[in-house]
N, C-alpha and C positions, 0 to 999 in steps of 0.2 A: 527544208524542215521548218517547223514553226518554232523550234527551239532557238533561242538567241545565245549570245556569247557572254551574257552577264555573269559575273563571278558571285561568290557567296556574299550576302549582305549581313551586317551585324544585326543581332536581335534587337527588337524594339524594347526600350526600357521606359522609364519615367522621364518625360521631356515636355517642354512647353512650346507653343506656337502662338502667334499673335494675329490679330486681324490685319489684313493687308488690302489696300486698294490699288489695283494695277490696271494699266492699259494692256491691250492684247499683243503689243509688239509688232513685229514685221508681218505676221500672218494675216492681220485684219485691222485696218485703221479705225480709230474712233470707237472701238469697243471697250467699254469700261465697266467693271463690276467689282463688287466687294468680295474678298476672299475671307471667309470665316472658318477657321480651323479649330479642331479640338485642342484645348490647352494642356491636358494631361492624358497620357496613354501609358497604361501599365499592362504588360504581358508576362505571364510566368505562372509557375505552380503556387497554389495557396496564397493568392494575392487578394482575395476578397477583403481581408482586414484593412487593406490600403484605402478603402473607401473613407475611413475616418481621417486619414492623413490628407486626402484630397479635399474633403469637405472643410477641414480646418484651414487649409490653404486658400480655399474659396471663400472663407469667412461666412459659412452658412450659419444663420442664427435662428431662423424660424422653423416651422413644421415642414415635414417631408412627405410627399405622396409617393408610395412605393407600388409600382405596377409589376405584376408577375404573371406567369403562366399557370396552367392548371395541373400539370403532371410533375415530371422530374425537376422542374424549375422551382418547386416549392421549397425544397431543402436549402439551396443556396440563397433563396430570397429570405428564408428564416434567419440565416446567418447574417445577411446584410442588415435586416431589420434589427436584430439584437445589437449589432455593432453601433448602429445609429442611435438606438435607444440608450445605450451606455454613454453616449455623449451628452445625454440630457435633452435630446431633441424629440419632439412628438412625431410619431410615424402613423400615417393612415395607409392601410393596405387595400389594394383593389386588384381583382383578378380579371385579366383580359381574356375572355373566352374566344374572341375572334377579332379580326382586323377589319372592322367596318366603321362607317361614318357614325353609326349609333354609339359604338364603343368609344370613339373619340369624344363624342359629346358627354358620355358618362364620365370619362377621365377629366374632362374640363370641369364638369360640375363638381366632382369630388375635390379637385384642386381648389376651387372657389370656396366650397363649404368648409374645407379644412384650413383655409388661409395658408396653404402651402407656399413655401418660397423656393422649392426645388422639387423636380420630378425625377425619380430614378426608376429605370426599367431593368428588371432581372428576368431574363427569359430568352425566347427565340424571336423570330421576325415579327410575330403578331404583337407581342408586348412592346418591343422596341419601336415599331412603327406607330402604334396608337399613342404611346407616350411622347414620341418625337413630335407628332403633329399637334397633339393637345397642348404640350408645353409651349410650342411655338405660338399657337393661337392665344395663349394666356401670358405670353411674354415672360416665361419662366425658364431658368437654366435647366439643363437635362443631362443626366449621366446614364451612359449605356453600359450594362453589364451582361454581355451575351453568355448564354449557356450552351450554345452550339455555334458551329461555323458553317451555317447553311447558305448564307447569302451575303452580299456586300453592303447591306444596309446598316451594319453595326457601327460604322463610323461616318456614314454619308449624311448629307443634308436632305436626302430624298426619302419620302415616306410613301408606302404603297398600301392602300386600303380599298375595300370593296364598297361600291356604291350600287345604286339601283341600275345603273347602266353598265356595270362590270367593274373590273379592277382599274384603279386610277393611281398614277404616281404623281406626286406634287412636291414642289420645293417647300421644305419646312425649315429645319435648322440642324446643324451637326451637333453631336453631344459636346457638352463642355468638357467632359472627361470620359474615358473609356477604360474599363477594367476587364481584361480577358484572362480568366483563370484557366490555364491549359489542362489542369487535372479535371476540372468540371467539363470543359469542352471535349476533352479526349474521352470522357466517360459517357458522352451522349451517344445515341444510336448511330452506327457507322454511316447510315444513309445521309445524315446531315452533312458530314464531312464530304461525302461524294457530291452532294448538291453544291456545296461551296466550291469544289473544284470546277464543276460545270459552269458556275457563274463567273469564275475567274477566267477560265479558258475562253469564255465568250468575248473577252476583250480583244482578241485577235481580229474578229470581224467588226466589233463595235467601232474600233479606231479606224478601220478601213472605211466603214460607212461614213464616219465623221469627216474624214479627209475627202471622201467623194463629194459630200454635200458642200464642202468648202470650195472644191474645184469647179463644181457645176453650178452652184447657186450663190457662192460668195458667203456662205455661212461662216460665222466665227469658228476658228480652229486654233487651239492652243497646243503648241508643240510640247510644252512641259507636262501638261495634264495627260496628253496622249502617251508620252513616253513613260509616265508613271504607271498608267493603266497597262501598257504593254509589258513593263517590267514585272508586274504582278503575274501576268500570264506566263512569262518566261521563267519566273521563280518556281511556279507550280510545275511547269513542264520539266525543268531540271531536276526537281525533287520528287517526281511522280512515283519512283520506286520506293522512296522512304514513306511517302503518303500511303501507298498501297499496302505497305507492311505495318502501318499503324504506329510508326516510331514517333517519339516526341519531336524530333527535328522536322518530320513531315507535318505534324499538327501545327508546329510553329510556322512552317512555311505557308500553310493555308491561312492561318490567322493573320499573319503579316501581309499576305497578299490581299486579303479582304480589307484590311485597314488601309493599305496603299490605294486600293480602288476608291475607298471613301474619300481619301485626300484628293485623288484625281478629280472627283466630282465637285469637291469644295473649291478647288482651284479653277475648274472650268466654269463654275457657276451653273452647272446643269448636269444631267446624267449622260451627256453625249459620249464622253470617253469610255463609258462602261455599258452602254445600252444602245444597240443598233437593231438591225434586221432580225438577228437571232432572238432578241427580246420581244420584238413584235410578234414573231412566230409563237413564242411561249405564251404571250398574252392572248393571242388568237385561239390557242388551245383552251385557255381558261374561258374565253368568251363563249365557245361552243360547248363547254362543259365536257371536254374530252379527257378521260382518264383521271388518275389521282396522283400523278407524278409530282415531285417537288419542283419548285421554280427553277433551280439550278440544273436539274436533270433535263428539263425541257429546253433550257437555253443551250445546254451542251449539244443536244441533237440538232437544234437550230444552227449552231455554229458549224457543224459538219456540212450542212447543205449550203449555208450562206458563204462559207469559204470556197466551195466549188463555184458558186456564182461569181465570186471575186477573182477566180482564176488562181487561188492560192492552194497550199498544200493541205487539202482536206483529209487526205489519208493519214497524215501525221496527227492531226487533231483527233481523228477517230481512234488511232492507236493509243494516244495518251489517255483518252477517256476510258477506253476499254481496260487499260492497265489498272486503273483505280476501281473498276467495277461499275462505272457509270453507264447508263443506258446509251445505246448507239443506234437502236432501231425503234420503229413504231411499236412493235410487239413488246419490247422491253419497257417502253413508256406506258404500256397499258392502253394504247389507243388503236383503233382500227386503221387500216390503210386509207379508207375514205375520209375518216376524221382528220388524218394528217394532211391529206390533199386539200381538204376544205380549209384547214387552218393556214396552209401555205397561201392559198388564193385570197384569204381574208386579211392576211398580215399587213399589207400596205395601208389598210383602212384604219388600223388601230390608232395611229398617230399621224394624220395627214400632214402635219407641220414638220415631221421629221423625215428628211429625205435619206433614203438608203439605196442599196444595190437593187432593191425591188422596184425602184422607180415610182412614178406617180400612178401608174395604171396597174401595177402589180404583175403577178405571174399567171399565165393561163393554166387551166387544168391540165392540158396536154403537156406543157412544159414542166408543171409540178410533178406529174407522174414520172417524166423522164429524169428529173432532178433526184427524186427520191429513190428511183431504181438504180441509177448510176452510182450514187453514193452508198447504196446498200441499206439505206434507212428502211426501205420497203424491199423485201426479198422476193 
């Protein structure tokens, strides 16, 4: 079974972390990197007003650039803007219509023109990613206020944006603080929560790929970061029934799992503990323009197939995803059988520097058809 023996973990409240500089320990000599973690994390119902407490503790004095989405994220963004304005701080508002390099430039320009000293994102992945990247380029602190639990970027240092050559993921910076209001996130369309589950379940194969790269190529591998990522997947696996029923404890489990994934990437100094061959498959689908499934949904289907290649319990992965209503087939993803095969064959080229179970030459079309049929992804 993919399920582990981890017990229940306490809910995340308001806590602090510090910047750390560590060596890699016994797993890889001479690897040194800085670990930059979020300083404040608040999770719970009706916690948006906590933004003023956090900004006071961060001693924010100047203007604030508020980046938000276009739809249901406007209402919580309005509340955040009002709270900040009541502190006597000037707020400039900007809507992120998409997550592109052009939008990042627009956020940068707005931050410069408004002489902002802080960037706050209220919204989904698009708002958070462009604010994260722009704030990093402008050397400004950044606060993440997610309105959905669709992916693991809410607390990570990684930002994903679209460029002329396709989607790219780059190292930016983690948020200085994160505020996750469970009432707002729980009220988002259910599909977002399902996508978040898929992105978390993907850690089962991401960690396997990371360990494989360490064994075969000597890549840096961090036991703690890997364990933290796996714990997130185990947490969601254990609580999948609660998540499927839409209970508050289930929503908490997904949010906490996504935050733990973000911390794993901060500690590893890369996305390796959370992104492997299953993510390459998801990005390959994006590259060929196949379907309109969400990122985590694509990763979930990818995890089923990549777990098979790893010789793991792919059937349990599939069962867990099915319980929460996540796609487990090409048809449910909204892609044709041929598009799925094309994406599988293209996956290894997405990030040639990242070694996975797909190897350096990838999978042949014949093997891809066999893989998809055996796992039931193609019926």
